C-alpha positions as CSV (number, residue, x, y, z in Angstrom):
1,M,-7.0,17.8,24.9
2,R,-8.6,16.3,28.1
3,F,-8.3,13.6,30.3
4,A,-11.4,11.1,31.5
5,R,-11.6,7.8,33.3
6,R,-13.4,4.9,32.3
7,L,-14.5,1.5,34.4
8,L,-14.6,-1.2,31.9
9,R,-16.5,-4.6,32.7
10,C,-16.5,-8.1,31.0
11,G,-17.3,-11.2,33.1
12,G,-17.2,-9.7,36.3
13,I,-13.8,-8.1,35.7
14,F,-13.5,-4.3,36.4
15,S,-10.3,-1.9,35.8
16,T,-10.4,1.8,35.9
17,I,-8.5,3.1,32.9
18,P,-7.0,6.6,32.0
19,V,-8.6,7.8,28.4
20,R,-7.2,11.1,26.3
21,V,-10.0,12.3,24.1
22,V,-9.9,14.9,21.4
23,T,-12.0,17.9,21.4
24,G,-12.4,20.9,19.4
25,P,-13.2,21.6,15.5
26,N,-9.7,20.5,14.2
27,R,-10.1,17.5,13.1
28,D,-12.6,16.6,9.7
29,Y,-14.6,13.3,10.8
30,N,-16.6,13.1,7.7
31,R,-14.0,11.8,5.9
32,P,-14.0,8.1,5.0
33,M,-12.0,6.1,6.7
34,G,-10.2,3.0,6.3
35,L,-7.0,1.0,7.4
36,K,-4.0,0.8,5.0
37,S,-3.9,-3.0,3.6
38,A,-0.8,-5.5,4.1
39,P,0.9,-6.1,0.7
40,Q,0.4,-9.6,0.7
41,G,-2.0,-12.1,2.4
42,K,-5.4,-9.8,1.0
43,I,-8.5,-10.4,-0.7
44,S,-10.9,-7.4,-1.8
45,I,-14.6,-7.8,-2.5
46,E,-17.7,-5.3,-2.9
47,I,-21.2,-6.0,-2.4
48,E,-24.7,-3.9,-2.1
49,I,-26.9,-4.2,0.6
50,A,-30.5,-3.1,0.2
51,D,-31.7,-2.1,3.2
52,L,-31.1,-2.3,7.4
53,G,-32.8,-5.8,7.2
54,G,-30.0,-7.0,4.8
55,L,-27.3,-4.9,6.7
56,A,-28.4,-7.4,10.3
57,E,-28.2,-10.6,8.0
58,F,-24.5,-9.9,6.7
59,A,-23.8,-8.8,10.5
60,A,-25.2,-12.3,11.2
61,A,-23.1,-14.0,8.4
62,T,-19.9,-11.8,9.2
63,S,-20.3,-13.2,13.2
64,E,-20.2,-16.9,12.2
65,Q,-17.2,-16.4,10.6
66,T,-15.4,-14.5,13.3
67,L,-13.0,-15.8,16.0
68,P,-11.5,-14.1,19.2
69,G,-8.8,-12.5,18.5
70,H,-10.3,-11.2,15.2
71,L,-10.8,-7.3,14.7
72,I,-13.1,-6.3,12.1
73,G,-13.0,-2.9,11.3
74,L,-16.0,-0.6,10.5
75,S,-14.8,2.7,8.3
76,G,-17.0,5.0,6.3
77,P,-18.7,8.7,6.4
78,L,-21.1,9.4,9.5
79,G,-24.5,8.1,9.5
80,V,-23.5,5.5,6.9
81,G,-24.6,2.3,9.2
82,K,-21.2,1.1,11.1
83,T,-22.8,0.9,14.6
84,E,-26.0,-0.3,13.4
85,F,-24.2,-3.3,11.5
86,A,-21.6,-3.6,15.0
87,R,-25.4,-3.6,17.1
88,A,-26.5,-6.4,14.6
89,L,-23.2,-8.3,14.9
90,I,-23.6,-8.6,18.6
91,M,-27.3,-9.2,19.3
92,A,-26.3,-12.2,16.3
93,R,-23.8,-13.3,18.4
94,S,-25.1,-13.1,21.6
95,K,-27.8,-15.9,20.0
96,V,-25.4,-17.9,18.8
97,M,-23.5,-18.1,21.9
98,G,-26.5,-19.0,24.2
99,V,-26.4,-15.9,25.7
100,A,-29.7,-14.0,26.7
101,L,-30.4,-11.6,24.1
102,L,-29.4,-8.1,25.2
103,R,-32.4,-5.7,24.9
104,E,-30.1,-2.8,24.5
105,V,-26.8,-2.4,22.4
106,P,-25.9,1.0,23.4
107,S,-23.4,3.1,21.0
108,P,-19.6,3.3,22.4
109,T,-19.3,6.9,21.2
110,F,-19.5,8.8,24.5
111,T,-18.0,5.5,26.6
112,L,-15.3,5.1,23.8
113,V,-15.4,1.1,24.1
114,Q,-18.5,-1.4,25.4
115,T,-17.8,-5.2,26.5
116,Y,-20.2,-7.9,26.4
117,A,-19.3,-11.3,28.1
118,M,-20.2,-14.4,26.0
119,G,-19.4,-17.5,27.4
120,D,-16.0,-18.2,27.5
121,E,-15.2,-14.8,25.3
122,C,-15.7,-10.9,25.8
123,L,-16.8,-9.1,22.8
124,S,-15.3,-5.3,22.9
125,H,-17.0,-2.8,20.8
126,F,-14.6,0.3,20.2
127,D,-15.5,3.6,18.8
128,L,-12.3,5.6,18.1
129,Y,-14.0,8.3,17.0
130,R,-12.6,11.2,19.1
131,L,-9.2,9.4,20.1
132,D,-5.9,10.8,18.8
133,G,-4.0,7.8,17.8
134,P,-2.5,4.3,18.6
135,D,-1.3,5.3,22.5
136,D,-4.7,6.7,23.1
137,V,-5.8,3.0,22.2
138,R,-3.5,1.2,24.1
139,E,-5.0,3.1,27.0
140,L,-8.6,1.5,26.4
141,G,-7.3,-2.1,27.1
142,F,-7.4,-2.8,23.2
143,D,-4.2,-5.4,23.4
144,D,-6.4,-7.5,26.2
145,A,-9.5,-7.0,24.3
146,L,-7.9,-9.2,21.5
147,D,-6.6,-11.8,23.8
148,V,-10.2,-12.7,25.2
149,G,-12.6,-12.1,22.2
150,P,-13.6,-10.8,18.9
151,V,-12.7,-6.7,18.8
152,L,-15.2,-4.7,16.5
153,V,-13.7,-0.8,15.9
154,E,-15.5,2.2,14.5
155,W,-13.0,4.6,13.0
156,P,-9.9,2.3,13.0
157,D,-7.6,4.2,11.4
158,R,-6.4,5.4,14.8
159,L,-5.4,2.0,15.5
160,G,-1.9,2.7,13.5
161,R,0.4,0.1,14.2
162,L,-1.9,-1.6,16.4
163,V,-3.5,-3.2,13.9
164,P,-3.4,-7.1,14.2
165,K,-3.2,-9.5,11.3
166,N,-6.3,-11.5,11.3
167,R,-8.6,-8.8,10.2
168,L,-11.6,-8.1,8.1
169,D,-11.6,-4.2,7.3
170,L,-15.5,-3.1,6.0
171,T,-16.1,0.1,4.4
172,F,-19.5,1.5,4.1
173,S,-20.8,3.9,1.8
174,F,-23.9,5.1,1.1
175,G,-25.9,3.1,-2.2
176,E,-27.8,5.2,-5.2
177,Q,-31.2,4.1,-3.2
178,A,-31.7,6.0,0.5
179,S,-31.4,2.6,2.0
180,A,-28.6,0.8,0.5
181,R,-25.6,0.5,1.2
182,N,-22.3,-0.4,-0.8
183,V,-19.2,-2.4,1.3
184,A,-15.9,-3.1,0.6
185,L,-14.6,-5.8,2.1
186,V,-10.7,-6.6,2.4
187,G,-9.8,-9.8,4.4
188,H,-6.6,-10.0,6.0
189,G,-4.7,-13.4,7.4
190,D,-7.2,-15.9,8.1
191,W,-9.7,-13.8,6.5
192,V,-8.6,-14.3,3.1
193,D,-10.2,-17.8,3.3
194,R,-12.9,-17.2,5.6
195,L,-14.3,-14.3,3.0
196,S,-15.8,-16.9,0.7
197,D,-17.4,-18.6,3.3
198,L,-19.0,-15.7,5.0
199,L,-20.3,-14.7,1.1
200,A,-21.7,-18.3,0.7
201,N,-23.9,-17.6,3.9
202,F,-24.9,-14.0,2.7
203,N,-26.6,-13.7,-0.4
204,P,-27.2,-9.5,-0.8
């Protein structure tokens, strides 16, 4: 275990936050991961997406249904497209919010979190791959992130008790074709109703 410090910025606000990062070969990062579903108030759907172009369209449709305070959990094995989905959603949302298109949307693999000021909201993209659990996640300002905008989380199993009520769990897996991806969608809270609208705007 080692400690680092991160300087986070969104909308001109800076804060210095201590972050504990897991290193070493004692974790199995290749297993598919997903959040545990609540026993009530959820809906599950599975879809197949043919290629990266379809993934970008799916991300844009997801963004249209996403509100501040919503969490989108991105699970699945390494290299399956979690970051590509997050990047496409951020780009689509910046366009809808009237923010100048971001020329680069970096992966937060090493920074752990990237934030994007979009009008009155601040979208946060977390990659919890190297963190140990919810205490480490909270040190990144996770609770505050939910207060000010939508939150995308890769490797959301690290959230533990921090999972919010209104969330969409997306679990990606490789399809039969090299470019294809299967996506299992589980909506919780108000995402139960939003899933039908999402799929009405996206035809895989």
